[in-house]
N, C-alpha and C positions, 0 to 999 in steps of 0.2 A: 488612488491608492487606500483611502478611507474606505471607499465601496468594498475593495477587498478585502480589507481586513474585518471590516462588519460583517460581510456577507459570507465570510469562510471562518467566522469564530467556532461557532459551533460543531462543523465536521472535525475542526483541528482539535477543539477540546475532546470531543467524543472518540476520536482516534486517539489520543493522547491517553485517555481514562483506558482504553482496551489495550494499550501497550503496557501502561503499566501493570494491569491487570495481570496479562501473560508474564511480564518479568516477573511478578509476585508470586507466580504459579510456577515457573521454572527459574529459580533462583542460580543455576547455573549459567543459564543465556544471561540473566542481568551480570553475574560475576564476569564473564567474558565480554560483553560490552563494557562495564565498568574498566577494564582491564584495557581496553583499547581507548578510552577516553583519557585514563591517567598516562598511558603511552603518550597519548598524542599532546595532551595538554599538563604536562606535569605539575604546573603552579596553579592549584585551584584558584589562587584570589587574582589571576590573570587569565581566566578561563572566557575567551571572547573571539569565537571562531570565525573566521570570516567564512563566506559563501564556499570557497573553494575547500577549504579546510575541512568544514563540516560535510561536503559530499566526496572527500576522500577516503572516509572514514569506512572501511569495507564491511565491518560486523555490524555498524549501525545501519549501513542501508538494507542489509540483511533483515535486520529487526521489524525496519520499517515496511520494506516490503511485504514480510509476512505478516506483519500485523493488518496491513491494507487487504491482503488475499484473505483472510479470516474472516475480517470487519471491516469490511470496505464501507465507506461512508454512505453511498448510495446503494441501497440493498438490492433495486431494480432498475432497469432501464426500458423503457417504453417508446417505441417509436409506429409510424405507420408506413407500410412501403409504397413507393411512388408509381409503382407497375405491377402488373400481373407476374407471378413469379413461381417456378417450381422449383421446390427444395424438398429433397429428398424421397420425389415421385410424388409429392402433393401440392397443389396448386393453392397459392397463397393470392387471394384475388387484390387487386389495387387497392389502397387504403384501409387495409386490414390491420389493426393494430397488434403489433407483435411486441412482448414481453421477454427480457432475458432477465432471469432471476440471478445475479451475481452471486449470491450463496451458494448456489448450486454450480454455477459455472467455476468458481473458484476452489469448489471440494470436491471437484471431478476427479475419480481417480484415475481416469482414460488419460487426463492432462497430467495430474501432480501425483500419480503412483499411489501404492497402498496406504501411505502414512497423510493424505490428503487431508484429513479432518484433524492433524495433529499440529500443533505450534512447534515447527521445525525450522529456525531459520537458516540453518546449515544449506536447506535445500537448494539456496540461491547461490551456493558456491558450488554445487553440482552441476556438472555439463548435461548429465543424464537427464536433467529436469528443466535446466535453462533453457536447452536447445530447442524445447517443445513451446517456450513462452512467447507469447505474439500479442499483438495489439487488438486480439480477436479473442483471447482466452484469459488474458489477465487485464482487468478494466475497473481498478480502482477510480479513476478518474472519467472513466468513458475512453471514448477516441473519435476522432474524427471531426466533422466541423461543429458539431454539438458538443465537444467535451469541456471539461471544465476549465475556465478561462484562467483560472488562477493556481491552475494545479503546481505550478513552479514554485510559487510564494507558499502555499499550502505546505508542498515537502519541507522548504527551507524553514518555515516556522516549526512544522512538527518535528524536525531533525533538532534543531537549537533547542527547544522547549525539554524533549525529551532527554538529549543530552546534559542539558544543565541540571536538571531532577536528578538523573541518575551519577553525573559526575558527583554533584555536591552534597547527596544525601546518600 
């Protein structure tokens, strides 16, 4: 457990910083999140959410997903293909390093629509956008066998930290 906490503290802290920045820049979104938190946890002195409680907060999940979309902890993925492959009519020889810029992928208007560059947590409530979201175009923790091993812990830590800050301050 200590390895997970120590290894992931930097990404969690920087993601929390970005979320706080975005919520300060968009106070209406912060107000909506605070309303959800106050409704779910009316007594501030007893704010101690369980894993299930924190994951059931719909707007918090939207804020978290949107923050991770706009400011991914990992800016890029680098992999080498294991066999010759033709992609889009181009031959990609075996052992070629392939790099995916997550910032470009996560802000693609083809996937995320005309507001792709804007902070819009409500997009995660809109089936027009969410129906196109897959493990191949939303990759804050990468995907597959080399994905972030601590992603569930990181998400829980991020949600609890952000909720505590917004609920109490």
